[in-house]
MOPAC internal coordinates of N, CA, C and O (Angstrom, degrees):
PM7 1SCF
backbone

  N    0.0000 0     0.00 0     0.00 0    0    0    0
  C    1.4441 1     0.00 0     0.00 0    1    0    0
  C    1.5201 1   109.81 1     0.00 0    2    1    0
  O    1.2310 1   120.82 1   -34.25 1    3    2    1
  N    1.3076 1   116.03 1   145.75 1    3    2    1
  C    1.4513 1   120.52 1   178.53 1    5    3    2
  C    1.5213 1   109.58 1   -75.24 1    6    5    3
  O    1.2310 1   121.00 1   -36.13 1    7    6    5
  N    1.3008 1   115.70 1   143.87 1    7    6    5
  C    1.4677 1   120.99 1   179.66 1    9    7    6
  C    1.5217 1   110.62 1   -82.47 1   10    9    7
  O    1.2310 1   120.43 1   -31.60 1   11   10    9
  N    1.3070 1   116.78 1   148.40 1   11   10    9
  C    1.4642 1   125.10 1   172.78 1   13   11   10
  C    1.5270 1   115.07 1    63.43 1   14   13   11
  O    1.2310 1   119.34 1  -153.46 1   15   14   13
  N    1.3240 1   118.86 1    26.54 1   15   14   13
  C    1.4650 1   119.58 1   175.97 1   17   15   14
  C    1.5284 1   111.71 1  -113.66 1   18   17   15
  O    1.2310 1   120.35 1   169.24 1   19   18   17
  N    1.3283 1   116.93 1   -10.76 1   19   18   17
  C    1.4616 1   120.66 1  -177.53 1   21   19   18
  C    1.5238 1   110.28 1   -96.09 1   22   21   19
  O    1.2310 1   120.11 1   -36.91 1   23   22   21
  N    1.3339 1   117.40 1   143.09 1   23   22   21
  C    1.4638 1   119.70 1   177.92 1   25   23   22
  C    1.5279 1   110.81 1   -70.06 1   26   25   23
  O    1.2310 1   120.93 1   -23.46 1   27   26   25
  N    1.3284 1   115.83 1   156.54 1   27   26   25
  C    1.4595 1   120.60 1   178.27 1   29   27   26
  C    1.5147 1   109.37 1   -69.65 1   30   29   27
  O    1.2310 1   120.79 1   -46.55 1   31   30   29
  N    1.3247 1   116.09 1   133.45 1   31   30   29
  C    1.4661 1   123.34 1   178.89 1   33   31   30
  C    1.5160 1   106.38 1  -109.85 1   34   33   31
  O    1.2310 1   121.09 1   -76.75 1   35   34   33
  N    1.3366 1   115.53 1   103.25 1   35   34   33
  C    1.4567 1   119.27 1  -172.99 1   37   35   34
  C    1.5265 1   111.14 1  -138.37 1   38   37   35
  O    1.2310 1   120.49 1    -7.30 1   39   38   37
  N    1.3158 1   116.66 1   172.70 1   39   38   37
  C    1.4569 1   122.49 1  -179.83 1   41   39   38
  C    1.5255 1   110.10 1   -69.19 1   42   41   39
  O    1.2310 1   121.05 1   -46.84 1   43   42   41
  N    1.3441 1   115.59 1   133.16 1   43   42   41
  C    1.4640 1   122.88 1  -178.97 1   45   43   42
  C    1.5275 1   107.50 1  -140.63 1   46   45   43
  O    1.2310 1   120.46 1   -35.70 1   47   46   45
  N    1.3295 1   116.72 1   144.30 1   47   46   45
  C    1.4587 1   121.98 1   175.02 1   49   47   46
  C    1.5184 1   107.95 1   -99.19 1   50   49   47
  O    1.2310 1   120.86 1   -54.19 1   51   50   49
  N    1.3338 1   115.97 1   125.81 1   51   50   49
  C    1.4601 1   121.87 1   173.04 1   53   51   50
  C    1.5145 1   107.40 1  -100.98 1   54   53   51
  O    1.2310 1   120.52 1   -55.85 1   55   54   53
  N    1.3416 1   116.61 1   124.15 1   55   54   53
  C    1.4632 1   121.81 1  -178.01 1   57   55   54
  C    1.5262 1   108.74 1  -113.12 1   58   57   55
  O    1.2310 1   120.92 1   -56.36 1   59   58   57
  N    1.3276 1   115.84 1   123.64 1   59   58   57
  C    1.4644 1   122.77 1   179.04 1   61   59   58
  C    1.5249 1   108.35 1   -82.04 1   62   61   59
  O    1.2310 1   120.23 1   -61.21 1   63   62   61
  N    1.3299 1   117.16 1   118.79 1   63   62   61
  C    1.4593 1   121.13 1  -178.29 1   65   63   62
  C    1.5207 1   112.56 1   -73.17 1   66   65   63
  O    1.2310 1   119.85 1   153.71 1   67   66   65
  N    1.3343 1   117.88 1   -26.29 1   67   66   65
  C    1.4600 1   120.57 1  -178.32 1   69   67   66
  C    1.5217 1   112.42 1   -75.46 1   70   69   67
  O    1.2310 1   120.19 1   141.23 1   71   70   69
  N    1.3358 1   117.23 1   -38.77 1   71   70   69
  C    1.4678 1   119.62 1  -175.91 1   73   71   70
  C    1.5242 1   113.35 1  -112.34 1   74   73   71
  O    1.2310 1   119.73 1   164.64 1   75   74   73
  N    1.3181 1   118.13 1   -15.36 1   75   74   73
  C    1.4565 1   121.17 1  -179.67 1   77   75   74
  C    1.5160 1   114.20 1    83.50 1   78   77   75
  O    1.2310 1   119.65 1  -177.02 1   79   78   77
  N    1.3185 1   118.28 1     2.98 1   79   78   77
  C    1.4601 1   122.85 1  -179.80 1   81   79   78
  C    1.5218 1   108.66 1   -79.16 1   82   81   79
  O    1.2310 1   120.69 1   -37.40 1   83   82   81
  N    1.3367 1   116.28 1   142.60 1   83   82   81
  C    1.4582 1   121.34 1   179.07 1   85   83   82
  C    1.5243 1   109.30 1  -122.89 1   86   85   83
  O    1.2310 1   120.66 1   -36.25 1   87   86   85
  N    1.3384 1   116.35 1   143.75 1   87   86   85
  C    1.4504 1   123.65 1  -179.88 1   89   87   86
  C    1.5240 1   109.10 1  -123.54 1   90   89   87
  O    1.2310 1   120.25 1   -47.14 1   91   90   89
  N    1.3123 1   117.13 1   132.86 1   91   90   89
  C    1.4572 1   121.64 1   173.19 1   93   91   90
  C    1.5142 1   107.69 1   -99.29 1   94   93   91
  O    1.2310 1   120.55 1   -59.04 1   95   94   93
  N    1.3152 1   116.55 1   120.96 1   95   94   93
  C    1.4529 1   122.35 1   179.96 1   97   95   94
  C    1.5134 1   108.81 1  -148.84 1   98   97   95
  O    1.2310 1   120.43 1     3.77 1   99   98   97
  N    1.3046 1   116.78 1  -176.23 1   99   98   97
  C    1.4692 1   120.64 1   178.00 1  101   99   98
  C    1.5190 1   109.19 1  -109.26 1  102  101   99
  O    1.2310 1   120.76 1   -38.58 1  103  102  101
  N    1.3333 1   116.15 1   141.42 1  103  102  101
  C    1.4515 1   120.83 1  -177.46 1  105  103  102
  C    1.5258 1   109.61 1  -159.99 1  106  105  103
  O    1.2310 1   121.16 1   -11.08 1  107  106  105
  N    1.3280 1   115.38 1   168.92 1  107  106  105
  C    1.4601 1   121.03 1   175.23 1  109  107  106
  C    1.5262 1   111.60 1   -97.88 1  110  109  107
  O    1.2310 1   120.04 1   179.19 1  111  110  109
  N    1.3340 1   117.54 1    -0.81 1  111  110  109
  C    1.4589 1   121.27 1  -179.71 1  113  111  110
  C    1.5367 1   109.08 1   -69.27 1  114  113  111
  O    1.2310 1   120.98 1   -32.79 1  115  114  113
  N    1.3287 1   115.74 1   147.21 1  115  114  113
  C    1.4646 1   120.20 1   179.89 1  117  115  114
  C    1.5191 1   109.79 1  -118.90 1  118  117  115
  O    1.2310 1   121.13 1   -25.38 1  119  118  117
  N    1.3284 1   115.44 1   154.62 1  119  118  117
  C    1.4463 1   120.99 1   179.68 1  121  119  118
  C    1.5229 1   109.52 1  -153.04 1  122  121  119
  O    1.2310 1   120.76 1   -32.48 1  123  122  121
  N    1.3286 1   116.15 1   147.52 1  123  122  121
  C    1.4649 1   120.66 1   176.56 1  125  123  122
  C    1.5240 1   111.87 1   -85.01 1  126  125  123
  O    1.2310 1   120.20 1   158.75 1  127  126  125
  N    1.3450 1   117.22 1   -21.25 1  127  126  125
  C    1.4576 1   121.30 1   179.61 1  129  127  126
  C    1.5247 1   109.90 1   -82.43 1  130  129  127
  O    1.2310 1   120.74 1   -32.91 1  131  130  129
  N    1.3245 1   116.19 1   147.09 1  131  130  129
  C    1.4582 1   121.28 1   178.04 1  133  131  130
  C    1.5228 1   109.89 1  -128.65 1  134  133  131
  O    1.2310 1   121.63 1   -17.40 1  135  134  133
  N    1.3287 1   114.50 1   162.60 1  135  134  133
  C    1.4589 1   121.35 1   179.01 1  137  135  134
  C    1.5266 1   108.05 1  -144.52 1  138  137  135
  O    1.2310 1   121.13 1   -34.61 1  139  138  137
  N    1.3269 1   115.44 1   145.39 1  139  138  137
  C    1.4574 1   119.23 1   174.92 1  141  139  138
  C    1.5173 1   107.72 1   -88.77 1  142  141  139
  O    1.2310 1   120.58 1   -57.66 1  143  142  141
  N    1.3284 1   116.50 1   122.34 1  143  142  141
  C    1.4598 1   122.33 1  -175.52 1  145  143  142
  C    1.5232 1   110.49 1   -88.13 1  146  145  143
  O    1.2310 1   120.35 1    -5.77 1  147  146  145
  N    1.3154 1   116.94 1   174.23 1  147  146  145
  C    1.4525 1   123.49 1  -176.40 1  149  147  146
  C    1.5227 1   113.63 1   -60.59 1  150  149  147
  O    1.2310 1   120.58 1   153.79 1  151  150  149
  N    1.3269 1   116.50 1   -26.21 1  151  150  149
  C    1.4710 1   120.12 1  -179.31 1  153  151  150
  C    1.5248 1   112.87 1   -84.73 1  154  153  151
  O    1.2310 1   120.20 1  -178.90 1  155  154  153
  N    1.3329 1   117.23 1     1.10 1  155  154  153
  C    1.4579 1   121.41 1   178.26 1  157  155  154
  C    1.5099 1   114.38 1    92.44 1  158  157  155
  O    1.2310 1   119.54 1   170.88 1  159  158  157
  N    1.3172 1   118.48 1    -9.12 1  159  158  157
  C    1.4645 1   122.32 1   179.08 1  161  159  158
  C    1.5241 1   110.27 1   -86.78 1  162  161  159
  O    1.2310 1   120.96 1   -23.67 1  163  162  161
  N    1.3261 1   115.78 1   156.33 1  163  162  161
  C    1.4541 1   122.13 1   178.14 1  165  163  162
  C    1.5169 1   108.86 1  -102.86 1  166  165  163
  O    1.2310 1   121.09 1   -50.91 1  167  166  165
  N    1.3412 1   115.52 1   129.09 1  167  166  165
  C    1.4601 1   121.64 1  -178.44 1  169  167  166
  C    1.5131 1   109.37 1  -127.53 1  170  169  167
  O    1.2310 1   120.35 1   -25.43 1  171  170  169
  N    1.3521 1   116.94 1   154.57 1  171  170  169
  C    1.4623 1   119.27 1   172.07 1  173  171  170
  C    1.5262 1   109.09 1   -65.96 1  174  173  171
  O    1.2310 1   120.17 1   -36.00 1  175  174  173
  N    1.3244 1   117.28 1   144.00 1  175  174  173
  C    1.4660 1   121.54 1   179.92 1  177  175  174
  C    1.5200 1   108.74 1  -117.31 1  178  177  175
  O    1.2310 1   120.98 1   -43.95 1  179  178  177
  N    1.3287 1   115.73 1   136.05 1  179  178  177
  C    1.4605 1   122.71 1   179.15 1  181  179  178
  C    1.5196 1   107.31 1  -121.68 1  182  181  179
  O    1.2310 1   120.02 1   -61.12 1  183  182  181
  N    1.3379 1   117.56 1   118.88 1  183  182  181
  C    1.4627 1   122.50 1  -177.96 1  185  183  182
  C    1.5218 1   110.07 1   -86.09 1  186  185  183
  O    1.2310 1   121.16 1   -48.64 1  187  186  185
  N    1.3365 1   115.39 1   131.36 1  187  186  185
  C    1.4603 1   121.96 1   176.39 1  189  187  186
  C    1.5249 1   108.10 1  -120.79 1  190  189  187
  O    1.2310 1   120.31 1   -30.87 1  191  190  189
  N    1.3186 1   117.02 1   149.13 1  191  190  189
  C    1.4560 1   120.93 1  -177.85 1  193  191  190
  C    1.5243 1   112.43 1   -79.18 1  194  193  191
  O    1.2310 1   120.12 1   150.67 1  195  194  193
  N    1.3172 1   117.38 1   -29.33 1  195  194  193
  C    1.4618 1   120.55 1  -178.94 1  197  195  194
  C    1.5205 1   108.77 1  -149.04 1  198  197  195
  O    1.2310 1   120.81 1   -38.28 1  199  198  197
  N    1.3204 1   116.05 1   141.72 1  199  198  197
  C    1.4606 1   122.01 1   178.26 1  201  199  198
  C    1.5161 1   108.55 1  -142.60 1  202  201  199
  O    1.2310 1   120.47 1     8.75 1  203  202  201
  N    1.3102 1   116.71 1  -171.25 1  203  202  201
  C    1.4605 1   119.57 1  -179.81 1  205  203  202
  C    1.5257 1   111.79 1   -65.66 1  206  205  203
  O    1.2310 1   119.77 1   161.21 1  207  206  205
  N    1.3234 1   118.03 1   -18.79 1  207  206  205
  C    1.4653 1   121.07 1   179.05 1  209  207  206
  C    1.5269 1   112.45 1   -77.53 1  210  209  207
  O    1.2310 1   119.82 1   158.65 1  211  210  209
  N    1.3288 1   117.96 1   -21.35 1  211  210  209
  C    1.4637 1   119.74 1  -177.53 1  213  211  210
  C    1.5240 1   113.77 1  -124.82 1  214  213  211
  O    1.2310 1   119.42 1   174.34 1  215  214  213
  N    1.3219 1   118.71 1    -5.66 1  215  214  213
  C    1.4619 1   120.96 1  -179.02 1  217  215  214
  C    1.5269 1   109.85 1   -74.65 1  218  217  215
  O    1.2310 1   119.74 1   -48.39 1  219  218  217
  N    1.3341 1   118.10 1   131.61 1  219  218  217
  C    1.4704 1   120.60 1  -176.54 1  221  219  218
  C    1.5235 1   114.17 1   -58.03 1  222  221  219
  O    1.2310 1   119.38 1   148.26 1  223  222  221
  N    1.3185 1   118.78 1   -31.74 1  223  222  221
  C    1.4642 1   120.43 1   179.80 1  225  223  222
  C    1.5205 1   111.08 1   -64.09 1  226  225  223
  O    1.2310 1   120.37 1   137.44 1  227  226  225
  N    1.3247 1   116.89 1   -42.56 1  227  226  225
  C    1.4627 1   120.96 1  -176.53 1  229  227  226
  C    1.5251 1   112.92 1   -83.15 1  230  229  227
  O    1.2310 1   119.64 1   155.37 1  231  230  229
  N    1.3236 1   118.29 1   -24.63 1  231  230  229
  C    1.4553 1   120.40 1  -178.89 1  233  231  230
  C    1.5169 1   112.19 1   -88.82 1  234  233  231
  O    1.2310 1   119.68 1   169.43 1  235  234  233
  N    1.3387 1   118.22 1   -10.57 1  235  234  233
  C    1.4560 1   121.98 1   179.88 1  237  235  234
  C    1.5097 1   113.35 1    80.45 1  238  237  235
  O    1.2310 1   119.61 1  -165.52 1  239  238  237
  N    1.3121 1   118.35 1    14.48 1  239  238  237
  C    1.4580 1   121.85 1  -179.04 1  241  239  238
  C    1.5186 1   112.36 1  -105.78 1  242  241  239
  O    1.2310 1   120.82 1  -156.32 1  243  242  241
  N    1.3234 1   116.05 1    23.68 1  243  242  241
  C    1.4550 1   118.54 1  -179.39 1  245  243  242
  C    1.5249 1   110.57 1   -77.10 1  246  245  243
  O    1.2310 1   121.09 1   -26.93 1  247  246  245
  N    1.3072 1   115.53 1   153.07 1  247  246  245
  C    1.4530 1   120.77 1   178.84 1  249  247  246
  C    1.5234 1   108.92 1   -82.02 1  250  249  247
  O    1.2310 1   120.76 1   -40.67 1  251  250  249
  N    1.2951 1   116.15 1   139.33 1  251  250  249
  C    1.4569 1   121.10 1   177.76 1  253  251  250
  C    1.5241 1   107.27 1  -101.39 1  254  253  251
  O    1.2310 1   121.00 1   -56.48 1  255  254  253
  N    1.3040 1   115.69 1   123.52 1  255  254  253
  C    1.4567 1   120.48 1  -179.25 1  257  255  254
  C    1.5190 1   109.88 1   -84.10 1  258  257  255
  O    1.2310 1   121.06 1   -36.02 1  259  258  257
  N    1.3159 1   115.58 1   143.98 1  259  258  257
  C    1.4540 1   121.56 1   178.03 1  261  259  258
  C    1.5187 1   107.94 1   -86.28 1  262  261  259
  O    1.2310 1   120.65 1  -101.37 1  263  262  261
  N    1.3282 1   116.36 1    78.63 1  263  262  261
  C    1.4565 1   119.39 1  -175.85 1  265  263  262
  C    1.5245 1   111.50 1   -71.12 1  266  265  263
  O    1.2310 1   119.59 1   147.74 1  267  266  265
  N    1.3182 1   118.39 1   -32.26 1  267  266  265
  C    1.4654 1   119.97 1   179.60 1  269  267  266
  C    1.5227 1   110.09 1   -65.16 1  270  269  267
  O    1.2310 1   119.80 1   137.10 1  271  270  269
  N    1.3022 1   117.99 1   -42.90 1  271  270  269
  C    1.4585 1   121.48 1   178.64 1  273  271  270
  C    1.5161 1   112.24 1   -64.47 1  274  273  271
  O    1.2310 1   120.50 1   143.60 1  275  274  273
  N    1.3024 1   116.65 1   -36.40 1  275  274  273
  C    1.4622 1   119.81 1   179.83 1  277  275  274
  C    1.5222 1   110.83 1   -68.10 1  278  277  275
  O    1.2310 1   120.32 1   139.81 1  279  278  277
  N    1.3159 1   116.98 1   -40.19 1  279  278  277
  C    1.4602 1   120.68 1   179.76 1  281  279  278
  C    1.5264 1   110.03 1   -65.81 1  282  281  279
  O    1.2310 1   120.39 1   137.69 1  283  282  281
  N    1.3166 1   116.86 1   -42.31 1  283  282  281
  C    1.4669 1   120.53 1   179.00 1  285  283  282
  C    1.5250 1   111.29 1   -63.41 1  286  285  283
  O    1.2310 1   119.95 1   138.65 1  287  286  285
  N    1.3236 1   117.71 1   -41.35 1  287  286  285
  C    1.4687 1   120.43 1   178.31 1  289  287  286
  C    1.5267 1   110.87 1   -65.18 1  290  289  287
  O    1.2310 1   120.27 1   140.49 1  291  290  289
  N    1.3275 1   117.09 1   -39.51 1  291  290  289
  C    1.4626 1   120.82 1   178.42 1  293  291  290
  C    1.5270 1   110.21 1   -62.95 1  294  293  291
  O    1.2310 1   120.63 1   132.77 1  295  294  293
  N    1.3291 1   116.40 1   -47.23 1  295  294  293
  C    1.4670 1   119.92 1  -179.52 1  297  295  294
  C    1.5219 1   111.25 1   -63.92 1  298  297  295
  O    1.2310 1   119.89 1   140.65 1  299  298  297
  N    1.3182 1   117.81 1   -39.35 1  299  298  297
  C    1.4619 1   120.52 1   179.09 1  301  299  298
  C    1.5254 1   110.93 1   -66.06 1  302  301  299
  O    1.2310 1   119.91 1   142.01 1  303  302  301
  N    1.3046 1   117.78 1   -37.99 1  303  302  301
  C    1.4652 1   121.61 1  -178.11 1  305  303  302
  C    1.5213 1   111.51 1   -70.31 1  306  305  303
  O    1.2310 1   120.21 1   140.47 1  307  306  305
  N    1.3165 1   117.21 1   -39.53 1  307  306  305
  C    1.4707 1   120.73 1  -172.14 1  309  307  306
  C    1.5252 1   113.26 1  -111.88 1  310  309  307
  O    1.2310 1   119.68 1  -157.26 1  311  310  309
  N    1.3365 1   118.21 1    22.74 1  311  310  309
  C    1.4680 1   119.05 1  -178.84 1  313  311  310
  C    1.5298 1   112.19 1   -68.90 1  314  313  311
  O    1.2310 1   119.76 1   153.31 1  315  314  313
  N    1.3153 1   118.07 1   -26.69 1  315  314  313
  C    1.4581 1   121.21 1  -179.95 1  317  315  314
  C    1.5231 1   112.34 1   -88.84 1  318  317  315
  O    1.2310 1   119.93 1   170.40 1  319  318  317
  N    1.3174 1   117.74 1    -9.60 1  319  318  317
  C    1.4624 1   121.37 1  -177.00 1  321  319  318
  C    1.5274 1   109.17 1   -68.02 1  322  321  319
  O    1.2310 1   120.16 1   -55.47 1  323  322  321
  N    1.2983 1   117.30 1   124.53 1  323  322  321
  C    1.4495 1   122.46 1   177.49 1  325  323  322
  C    1.5236 1   113.78 1    83.18 1  326  325  323
  O    1.2310 1   119.71 1  -177.59 1  327  326  325
  N    1.3233 1   118.17 1     2.41 1  327  326  325
  C    1.4606 1   120.82 1   179.41 1  329  327  326
  C    1.5343 1   109.15 1   -76.21 1  330  329  327
  O    1.2310 1   120.81 1   -40.24 1  331  330  329
  N    1.3115 1   116.05 1   139.76 1  331  330  329
  C    1.4705 1   120.20 1   179.11 1  333  331  330
  C    1.5179 1   108.81 1   -86.90 1  334  333  331
  O    1.2310 1   120.95 1   -44.24 1  335  334  333
  N    1.3200 1   115.79 1   135.76 1  335  334  333
  C    1.4696 1   121.10 1  -178.96 1  337  335  334
  C    1.4871 1   111.88 1   -88.86 1  338  337  335
  O    1.2310 1   120.10 1   180.00 1  339  338  337

């Protein structure tokens, strides 16, 4: 492998702005802002607008669409379309 062409892979805190939850993980993302973590060390912090802590799919708060009702309404509306008289 060539030297000095790969980005630094280091510990970074991702902070969810919607829920306020923060995750400490490793990444190549960089940030000028820092935060003191629970272990007493200071890490770069990267703010994200949505994460698994606030996304409706992962939190179980997603809306369920009534697809069966929509199909029935469509068929009822257009059942005569294209029918031969």
